[in-house]
C-alpha positions in Angstrom: 31.1 23.1 23.5 30.9 20.2 21.0 31.5 20.5 17.3 30.6 17.9 14.7 32.5 17.7 11.3 30.7 16.5 8.3 31.4 16.2 4.5 29.3 18.5 2.5 28.8 16.1 -0.3 26.9 12.8 -0.2 28.7 9.8 1.1 29.0 8.1 -2.3 30.7 11.2 -3.7 33.5 11.2 -1.1 36.3 8.8 -1.9 37.9 6.5 0.7 41.3 8.3 0.3 39.6 11.7 0.9 38.1 10.4 4.1 41.5 9.0 5.2 43.3 12.3 4.4 40.8 14.4 6.4 41.3 12.0 9.4 45.0 12.2 9.0 45.3 16.0 8.8 42.5 17.2 11.0 44.2 16.8 14.4 47.4 18.5 13.2 45.5 21.4 11.5 43.5 22.1 14.7 46.6 22.0 16.8 48.5 24.3 14.4 45.7 26.8 14.0 45.2 27.1 17.8 49.0 27.9 18.1 48.9 30.4 15.3 46.1 32.3 17.1 47.8 31.9 20.5 44.9 29.8 21.9 46.9 26.7 22.8 47.1 27.7 26.5 43.5 28.9 26.6 41.6 26.2 24.7 42.1 22.5 24.9 40.3 19.9 22.7 39.6 16.3 22.3 38.7 14.7 19.0 36.4 11.7 19.1 34.8 9.4 16.6 31.1 8.5 16.4 30.5 5.9 13.8 32.3 7.4 10.7 32.1 11.0 11.7 34.6 13.2 13.5 33.6 15.3 16.5 35.5 17.7 18.8 35.1 18.7 22.4 36.4 22.2 23.2 37.3 23.1 26.8 38.4 26.4 28.3 38.7 27.8 31.8 37.7 31.2 30.5 34.7 32.1 28.3 35.3 31.3 24.7 34.6 34.0 22.1 32.5 32.8 19.2 34.3 34.9 16.7 37.6 33.4 17.7 36.3 29.9 17.3 34.8 30.9 13.9 38.1 32.3 12.6 40.1 29.3 13.8 37.8 26.7 12.2 37.1 28.7 9.1 40.8 28.6 8.4 40.9 24.8 9.2 38.1 24.1 6.8 39.8 26.1 4.0 43.0 24.1 4.5 41.2 20.8 4.5 39.5 21.8 1.2 42.9 22.7 -0.3 44.8 19.7 0.9 42.2 17.0 0.6 40.1 18.4 -2.3 36.9 17.9 -0.4 34.5 20.3 1.3 33.5 19.8 5.0 31.5 21.9 7.5 31.4 21.9 11.2 28.4 22.6 13.4 28.9 23.8 17.0 26.6 23.4 20.0 26.0 26.2 22.4 28.7 26.9 25.0 28.1 25.3 28.4 29.7 26.4 31.6 31.9 23.9 33.4 30.3 24.7 36.8 26.9 23.7 35.5 25.5 20.2 34.9 26.5 19.3 31.3 24.5 17.0 29.0 27.0 16.0 26.4 24.2 14.2 24.5 22.3 17.4 24.3 25.4 19.3 23.1 26.1 16.7 20.5 22.5 16.8 19.3 22.6 20.6 19.0 25.9 20.4 17.1 24.3 18.0 14.6 21.2 20.2 14.3 23.3 23.3 13.4 24.7 21.3 10.4 21.2 21.0 9.0 21.4 24.7 8.1 23.9 24.1 5.3 20.9 23.8 3.1 20.2 27.5 3.7 23.6 29.1 4.3 25.9 27.0 2.0 28.8 24.6 2.2 32.3 24.8 3.9 30.8 26.7 6.8 31.3 27.0 10.5 27.8 26.9 12.0 26.7 27.7 15.6 23.5 26.4 17.3 23.2 29.8 19.1 22.7 31.5 15.7 19.8 29.2 14.7 18.1 29.2 18.1 17.5 32.9 18.6 14.0 32.8 17.4 14.9 35.2 14.6 12.7 35.4 11.6 12.9 32.1 9.7 9.5 30.6 9.7 8.6 30.8 6.0 5.6 28.7 4.9 4.5 27.0 1.7 0.8 27.2 0.8 -0.9 23.8 1.2 -2.3 24.1 -2.3 1.2 23.9 -3.7 1.6 20.5 -2.0 -1.8 19.4 -3.3 -1.0 20.5 -6.8 2.1 18.2 -6.8 0.1 15.3 -5.5 -2.6 15.9 -8.2 0.0 16.1 -11.0 1.6 12.8 -9.9 -1.7 11.0 -9.5 -2.7 12.0 -13.0 0.6 11.1 -14.6 1.8 14.7 -15.2 5.3 13.9 -14.0 7.2 16.8 -15.6 4.8 19.3 -14.0 5.2 17.7 -10.6 9.0 17.7 -10.8 9.0 21.4 -11.8 6.9 22.2 -8.8 9.0 20.2 -6.4 12.1 21.9 -7.7 10.5 25.3 -7.2 9.7 24.5 -3.6 13.2 23.3 -2.9 14.6 26.5 -4.3 12.2 28.5 -2.2 13.1 26.9 1.1 16.8 27.6 0.7 16.0 31.2 1.5 17.0 32.6 4.9 13.4 33.0 6.0 12.9 29.2 5.8 15.8 28.3 8.1 13.5 27.3 10.9 10.9 25.5 8.7 13.2 23.9 6.1 12.7 20.3 7.4 9.1 20.9 8.2 8.5 21.8 4.6 10.5 18.8 3.4 8.4 16.5 5.6 5.1 18.0 4.2 6.4 17.6 0.7 7.3 14.0 1.2 3.9 13.4 2.8 2.0 14.8 -0.2 4.2 12.9 -2.7 3.4 9.7 -0.9 -0.3 10.5 -0.9 -0.2 10.4 -4.6 0.6 6.7 -4.7 -2.4 4.5 -5.2 -0.7 1.5 -3.5 1.7 2.4 -0.7 2.1 -1.2 0.3 3.5 -1.9 -3.2 5.8 1.1 -2.9 7.2 0.0 0.4 7.6 -3.6 -0.8 9.3 -2.7 -4.1 11.5 0.1 -2.9 11.9 0.9 0.8 9.9 0.8 4.0 8.4 4.2 5.0 10.9 4.6 7.8 13.8 4.1 5.4 12.4 6.6 2.9 12.1 9.3 5.6 15.6 8.5 6.9 17.1 8.6 3.4 15.6 12.0 2.7 16.8 13.6 5.9 20.3 12.2 5.6 20.8 14.1 2.3 23.0 17.2 2.4 22.5 19.1 -0.8 19.4 20.4 -2.7 20.7 18.6 -5.8 20.6 15.2 -4.1 17.2 16.0 -2.5 15.8 16.8 -5.9 17.2 13.5 -7.2 15.6 11.7 -4.3 12.2 13.2 -5.1 12.6 12.5 -8.8 13.3 8.8 -8.2 10.5 8.5 -5.7 8.0 10.2 -8.0 9.0 8.0 -11.0 8.7 4.9 -8.8 5.2 6.1 -7.7 4.2 6.9 -11.3 5.2 3.4 -12.4 3.1 1.8 -9.5 0.2 4.0 -10.4 0.4 3.1 -14.1 0.4 -0.6 -13.2 -2.5 -0.2 -10.8 -4.5 1.7 -13.5 -3.7 -0.9 -16.1 -4.7 -3.7 -13.8 -7.9 -1.9 -13.0 -8.7 -1.4 -16.7 -7.9 -5.1 -17.4 -10.1 -6.2 -14.5 -12.9 -4.0 -15.7 -12.7 -5.3 -19.3 -12.7 -8.9 -18.0 -15.8 -8.1 -15.9 -17.6 -6.6 -18.9 -16.8 -9.3 -21.3 -17.5 -12.1 -18.8 -21.0 -10.6 -18.3 -21.6 -10.3 -22.0 -20.3 -13.9 -22.6 -22.8 -15.2 -20.1 -25.8 -13.1 -21.0 -25.6 -12.7 -24.8 -28.7 -14.9 -25.2 -30.8 -12.2 -23.6 -32.6 -10.4 -26.5 -33.2 -7.3 -24.5 -29.6 -7.0 -23.2 -28.5 -3.3 -23.3 -25.6 -1.1 -22.3 -27.8 0.3 -19.5 -28.3 -3.3 -18.2 -24.6 -3.9 -18.2 -23.8 -0.6 -16.5 -26.4 -1.2 -13.8 -25.2 -4.8 -13.2 -21.5 -3.9 -12.8 -22.0 -0.5 -11.2 -20.0 1.4 -13.9 -21.0 4.5 -15.8 -22.0 4.2 -19.5 -19.0 6.4 -20.5 -16.6 4.2 -18.5 -17.8 1.0 -20.1 -17.6 2.6 -23.5 -14.1 3.9 -22.9 -12.9 0.5 -21.6 -14.3 -1.3 -24.7 -12.9 1.3 -27.0 -9.4 0.8 -25.5 -9.7 -2.8 -26.5 -10.8 -1.9 -30.1 -14.4 -2.9 -29.7 -17.8 -1.5 -28.5 -20.8 -2.8 -26.7 -22.6 -3.5 -30.0 -19.6 -5.0 -31.8 -18.6 -7.3 -28.9 -22.2 -8.5 -28.4 -22.6 -9.1 -32.2 -19.2 -10.9 -32.3 -20.1 -13.3 -29.5 -23.6 -13.9 -30.9 -22.4 -14.6 -34.4 -19.6 -16.9 -33.1 -22.1 -18.9 -31.1 -24.5 -19.0 -34.1 -21.8 -20.6 -36.3 -21.4 -23.4 -33.8 -25.1 -24.1 -33.5 -25.6 -24.0 -37.4 -23.1 -26.9 -37.6 -25.5 -29.0 -35.6 -27.9 -30.5 -38.2 -30.9 -30.9 -35.9 -31.0 -27.2 -34.8 -33.8 -25.2 -36.4 -33.1 -21.6 -37.4 -35.8 -20.2 -35.1 -34.2 -22.1 -32.2 -30.7 -20.9 -33.0 -31.9 -17.3 -33.3 -33.5 -17.5 -29.9 -30.4 -19.2 -28.4 -28.1 -16.3 -29.5 -30.4 -13.5 -28.4 -32.6 -12.8 -31.4 -36.4 -12.9 -31.0 -37.0 -12.5 -34.7 -35.4 -15.2 -36.9 -35.6 -13.0 -40.0 -33.7 -10.3 -38.3 -31.2 -12.9 -37.2 -30.7 -14.0 -40.8 -30.3 -10.4 -41.9 -27.6 -9.8 -39.2 -25.8 -13.1 -40.0 -25.6 -12.4 -43.7 -24.4 -8.8 -43.0 -21.7 -10.2 -40.7 -20.5 -13.2 -42.7 -21.6 -12.3 -46.3 -23.8 -15.4 -46.6 -27.2 -16.4 -45.1 -27.5 -18.9 -42.3 -29.0 -21.4 -44.8 -26.1 -21.0 -47.2 -23.6 -21.4 -44.4 -25.2 -24.6 -43.3 -25.2 -26.1 -46.8 -21.4 -25.3 -47.0 
């Protein structure tokens, strides 16, 4: 069988000296513990490194008893924690008979998979693939509406609500009945969080590629670090959504004002005409203008009066012509509006 050791804390929380101490003591502690339990003649082992992790191959000419292996390595993990001030766990593959064809790659993969269940059973543990592969009850589910609620909360900027619901799901899936669906739920949760982003290309460009986001999530070892992962991701998404909404609002405002700037001379121009031309609802246009401290009537009046002042400075322009050029069919009504706006009549303005 193959065992894989792993630190229970995230990599950035484990110091270099702790890593070196574990490597230094591990071999001696295994050897000593096998002798204490009188297994030195029954079980042989080989430590090997894969990237930065330690692994062990256990060999025996007679069947190994799982309880014996558990007792030996539980004692080793306890001593490592005491000596090195760091918590580690070990995941074991199933036992494979020597007279059968052995796939060491498969055994290693199963050893690593057993370590995933620290999220459910806790830290500083000896875990066996046999225990998680029995098909025992462990297929808890999360209602799809819970995922959708989180996506909705993020999309509409209710970040605290979203984070509370994410935390609730993470607490739920640490229960024993989720041991076989833990990572399935995490994957679904990530999927719905990402769905709440209005511009995934921006997210991938400004943070990480989708593949890196997935790999980062599934490399985490504690619920605390997973919650922090989702918190940062959700805040990043919220920031992107805010910018996208702001850009959309600014774009809409520019469309509205550009249309009014080019059509103010139409005396029958109405809010309905504007909405129909741009394809926006009346309420949306009103909300966009209000956000910019104006309204349809105020902006149209502002632009008409501004243009009227320019035309009045031209000596040859007649009042009836100016009124028509700025969208007033009735010159008397134009004069009334001009005086109400500037406090003086068009004639008085021209004289000044």
